[in-house]
C-alpha positions in Angstrom: 0.0 0.0 0.0 1.3 3.4 -0.9 2.2 6.1 1.7 -0.3 8.7 2.7 0.3 12.0 0.8 -2.2 13.8 3.0 -3.7 12.9 6.4 -6.2 14.4 8.8 -6.0 13.6 12.5 -8.8 14.3 15.0 -9.8 17.1 12.8 -12.7 19.4 13.6 -13.9 21.9 11.0 -16.3 24.8 11.2 -16.5 28.5 11.9 -15.7 30.8 14.7 -18.5 33.1 15.7 -17.0 36.0 17.7 -14.2 35.5 20.2 -15.5 32.6 22.2 -18.3 30.9 20.2 -17.8 28.5 17.3 -19.9 26.4 15.1 -18.6 22.9 14.5 -19.6 21.3 11.2 -17.5 18.1 11.4 -15.4 16.7 14.2 -13.1 13.7 15.0 -12.2 13.4 11.3 -9.4 10.9 10.6 -8.7 10.4 6.9 -5.8 9.5 4.6 -5.3 10.4 0.9 -2.6 8.2 -0.7 -0.2 8.7 -3.5 -1.7 7.9 -6.9 -5.2 7.8 -5.4 -8.3 9.5 -6.9 -10.8 10.2 -4.1 -14.2 11.8 -4.4 -15.7 13.7 -1.5 -19.5 13.3 -1.4 -22.4 14.5 0.8 -25.7 16.3 0.7 -25.8 20.1 0.6 -24.9 21.8 3.8 -23.0 18.8 5.3 -19.6 20.5 5.2 -17.8 19.3 2.0 -16.5 22.7 1.1 -15.6 23.5 4.7 -13.6 20.3 5.0 -11.9 20.9 1.7 -11.0 24.5 2.6 -9.6 23.4 5.9 -7.5 20.7 4.3 -6.2 23.3 1.8 -5.3 25.8 4.5 -7.9 28.3 3.3 -9.5 28.3 6.8 -8.1 27.2 10.1 -9.2 24.0 11.8 -11.1 24.2 15.1 -9.1 21.2 16.4 -6.8 18.5 15.2 -4.2 18.6 12.4 -3.7 18.2 8.7 -0.3 16.8 7.4 1.3 16.5 4.0 4.2 14.1 3.9 4.1 14.0 7.7 4.4 17.8 8.0 1.6 19.9 9.6 0.4 22.3 6.9 -0.3 25.0 9.4 3.4 25.0 10.3 4.3 25.5 6.7 4.6 28.9 5.0 2.3 29.5 2.1 5.3 29.4 -0.2 6.3 26.0 1.1 2.7 24.7 0.9 2.4 25.8 -2.7 5.1 23.4 -3.6 3.2 20.5 -2.1 -0.5 21.3 -2.7 -2.5 22.9 -5.5 -6.1 23.9 -5.6 -8.7 24.2 -8.3 -11.9 26.0 -7.4 -15.3 26.2 -9.2 -15.2 30.0 -9.2 -14.2 31.7 -12.5 -11.1 33.7 -11.7 -10.6 37.1 -13.3 -7.3 36.6 -15.1 -7.5 39.4 -17.7 -6.2 39.0 -21.2 -3.9 36.0 -20.7 -3.3 33.1 -23.0 -3.8 29.6 -21.7 -0.1 29.1 -21.8 0.6 32.2 -19.7 -2.1 31.1 -17.1 -0.5 27.6 -16.9 2.8 29.3 -16.4 1.5 31.0 -13.3 1.7 27.5 -11.7 5.5 28.0 -11.6 5.2 31.0 -9.3 6.3 29.0 -6.1 9.6 28.3 -7.8 10.2 31.6 -9.7 8.4 34.3 -7.7 6.6 37.1 -9.4 9.6 39.1 -10.6 11.8 36.3 -12.0 11.2 35.1 -15.6 10.6 31.5 -16.6 13.6 29.4 -17.2 14.0 26.6 -19.8 13.2 24.1 -17.0 10.0 26.0 -16.2 8.9 25.9 -19.9 9.7 22.2 -20.0 7.4 21.6 -17.0 4.7 23.8 -18.5 4.8 21.9 -21.8 4.6 18.6 -19.8 1.5 19.9 -17.9 -0.1 20.9 -21.3 0.6 17.4 -22.8 -0.5 15.6 -19.6 -3.9 17.4 -19.7 -4.1 17.2 -23.5 -4.4 20.9 -23.8 -2.1 21.4 -26.8 -4.8 23.0 -28.9 -5.7 25.5 -26.2 -2.2 26.8 -25.2 -2.1 29.8 -27.7 -5.8 30.8 -27.2 -7.0 33.6 -25.0 -8.6 32.4 -21.7 -11.7 34.6 -22.4 -12.3 32.6 -25.6 -12.4 29.2 -23.9 -15.5 27.2 -23.0 -16.1 26.3 -19.4 -14.7 22.7 -20.0 -11.6 24.0 -21.8 -11.0 26.6 -19.0 -11.2 23.9 -16.3 -8.7 21.7 -18.3 -6.3 24.7 -18.4 -6.8 25.4 -14.6 -5.9 21.7 -13.9 -2.8 22.1 -16.1 -1.9 25.2 -14.1 -2.3 23.3 -10.9 -0.2 20.4 -12.3 2.6 22.8 -13.3 3.1 23.5 -9.6 4.4 19.9 -9.4 2.4 19.3 -6.2 2.1 16.1 -4.1 -1.7 16.7 -3.6 -4.3 18.4 -5.8 -7.6 19.5 -4.3 -10.6 20.3 -6.5 -13.9 21.9 -5.3 -16.7 21.0 -7.6 -14.6 21.3 -10.8 -17.4 19.9 -13.0 -20.3 21.7 -11.4 -21.3 23.8 -14.5 -20.2 21.4 -17.2 -22.3 19.3 -19.5 -22.3 15.5 -19.1 -19.7 14.6 -21.7 -17.3 17.3 -20.4 -17.9 16.1 -16.8 -17.0 12.6 -17.8 -13.9 13.9 -19.7 -12.6 16.0 -16.8 -13.2 13.2 -14.2 -11.4 10.7 -16.5 -8.5 13.2 -16.9 -8.1 13.5 -13.1 -8.1 9.8 -12.6 -5.5 9.3 -15.4 -3.3 12.0 -13.9 -3.4 10.2 -10.5 -2.3 7.0 -12.2 0.4 8.4 -14.5 2.0 10.9 -12.1 1.4 9.5 -8.6 -0.5 12.6 -7.7 -3.0 12.3 -4.8 -6.3 13.9 -6.1 -9.3 14.8 -3.9 -12.3 16.1 -5.7 -15.6 17.2 -4.1 -18.6 16.6 -6.3 -22.4 16.1 -6.4 -22.1 13.7 -9.3 -22.7 10.4 -7.5 -22.8 8.3 -10.6 -19.5 9.5 -11.9 -17.9 9.2 -8.5 -19.1 5.6 -8.2 -17.7 4.7 -11.6 -14.4 6.6 -11.3 -13.1 7.0 -7.7 -10.7 4.7 -6.0 -12.1 5.8 -2.6 -15.1 7.8 -1.5 -15.1 10.2 1.5 -18.8 10.3 2.3 -20.2 12.9 4.8 -23.4 11.5 6.3 -26.4 13.5 7.6 -25.1 13.2 11.2 -21.7 14.7 10.5 -19.8 11.4 10.3 -17.3 10.9 7.5 -17.2 7.4 6.2 -14.6 6.2 3.7 -13.8 3.2 1.6 -14.1 1.8 -1.9 -17.5 2.8 -3.6 -18.5 -0.9 -3.6 -17.9 -1.3 0.1 -19.9 1.8 1.0 -22.8 0.5 -1.0 -22.6 -2.9 0.6 -22.5 -1.3 4.1 -25.6 0.7 3.2 -23.8 4.1 3.7 -25.0 5.6 0.4 -28.5 4.4 0.9 -28.8 6.0 4.4 -27.1 9.2 3.2 -29.0 10.0 0.0 -32.4 8.2 0.1 -35.4 10.4 0.7 -39.2 10.2 0.6 -39.0 10.7 -3.2 -35.8 9.0 -4.1 -34.1 5.8 -3.0 -30.5 4.7 -3.8 -30.9 1.3 -5.4 -27.9 -1.0 -4.5 -28.6 -3.3 -7.4 -28.7 -0.4 -10.0 -25.9 1.6 -8.3 -28.0 4.7 -8.7 -31.2 6.5 -7.7 -34.8 5.6 -8.6 -38.1 7.2 -7.6 -40.1 5.5 -4.9 -43.1 4.9 -7.1 -46.1 3.3 -5.5 -46.7 -0.2 -7.0 -49.9 -0.3 -9.0 -49.7 -3.9 -10.3 -47.7 -6.9 -11.5 -46.3 -7.1 -15.0 -45.1 -10.4 -16.6 -42.3 -9.6 -19.0 -41.0 -11.9 -21.7 -38.0 -10.3 -23.5 -34.2 -10.7 -23.9 -31.1 -8.6 -23.7 -31.2 -4.8 -23.9 -34.9 -4.8 -24.8 -35.7 -6.6 -21.5 -33.5 -4.3 -19.5 -35.0 -1.1 -20.8 -38.6 -2.3 -20.9 -38.2 -3.4 -17.3 -37.0 0.1 -16.4 -39.9 1.7 -18.1 -42.4 -0.5 -16.4 -40.9 0.1 -13.0 -41.0 3.8 -13.6 -44.7 3.5 -14.2 -45.2 1.7 -10.9 -45.3 -2.0 -12.0 -43.5 -4.8 -10.2 -41.9 -6.8 -13.0 -42.1 -10.6 -12.9 -40.1 -13.0 -15.0 -42.4 -16.0 -14.5 -45.9 -16.8 -13.1 -46.2 -17.5 -9.4 -49.2 -19.2 -7.9 -49.7 -16.5 -5.3 -49.3 -13.4 -7.5 -51.9 -12.0 -9.8 -50.8 -10.8 -13.3 -52.2 -7.4 -14.2 -50.5 -7.0 -17.6 -48.3 -9.2 -19.8 -45.7 -7.8 -22.2 -44.1 -10.0 -24.8 -41.4 -8.9 -27.2 -42.3 -10.1 -30.7 -39.0 -10.3 -32.8 -40.4 -12.4 -35.6 -40.6 -9.3 -37.9 -37.7 -7.3 -39.1 -38.5 -4.6 -36.6 -39.3 -5.9 -33.1 -42.7 -5.0 -31.7 -44.4 -5.5 -28.3 -47.6 -7.3 -27.4 -49.4 -5.9 -24.4 -52.1 -8.0 -22.9 -54.4 -6.3 -20.4 -58.0 -6.8 -19.4 -58.4 -9.7 -21.9 -57.3 -7.5 -24.8 -54.1 -7.6 -26.8 -52.5 -4.4 -28.0 -49.6 -4.2 -30.4 -47.0 -1.4 -29.9 -44.1 -0.4 -32.1 -41.8 0.8 -29.3 -41.5 1.2 -25.6 -42.8 4.8 -25.6 -46.1 3.8 -27.3 -46.5 0.8 -25.0 -46.1 3.1 -21.9 -48.5 5.6 -23.4 -51.1 2.8 -23.9 -50.5 1.7 -20.3 -51.3 5.2 -19.0 -54.5 5.3 -21.0 -55.6 1.9 -19.5 -54.7 2.9 -15.9 
């Protein structure tokens, strides 16, 4: 097992209110972020994700406990020393003026050059490496103001990478991106952790992407407890179900995602195969039917759906109330069901 790049010990995070009062959001937090590990920080709104991330990144002080990078307390390090070990990417759009992407990425070398010194040949080599690593070659010469949100985030990650940190923290980096770009950015972060040994911690609301991509989840529950482990282990322990399920939605362990808690209105006997069976089942469950694969002596059958693939184009046969209806696709069958019920 690889060494911990970042660790929190008996950490309490929150806010001070006046000289004596304080509001604790999370306490007794003990966590480790390892080299080459991609971790997603999850939790409902208001549970303290950003507060925890800001405390780990030395953007606000802890109420108790410590945070260490490579065994060194970050609050004992100068900002200059910390910038060589940790980089941060925020959701907020920074006002950077009329800079090219290359110049912005070059700002990641500031901990090594200072503001006054120029970039050396070694600095330019590292900037070029960060550009290649994030596959930003086509963006380097463009003005930041001309980039899309997804392209801009890619450049900001390249800037953070140019710092050559041990740890990279990202606060909701995909919050305002479309689905393909969210998948692309998440895949980029995981690949960087693998290829460079960088320890990456990303807070996100995108549960599905986190489950598919993260090596480890840090999950903040409704009672302020932080659970951690492989996504599959947290599902098997029921942690995701207890954290995210509500009166309207339930986290389905079999699906690995959410589904509506739709009242059951009847039983449906489904005869189909492959993808057709899977998506028809999903449509029927969305409409409130319990889907059966065979007849049971103690269960009544309200509707029967059979895939008819004898023709070139598969059709569906719906039997209900002693009448058979033929439907060309799932949408028309569902529409027929609604008219019948």
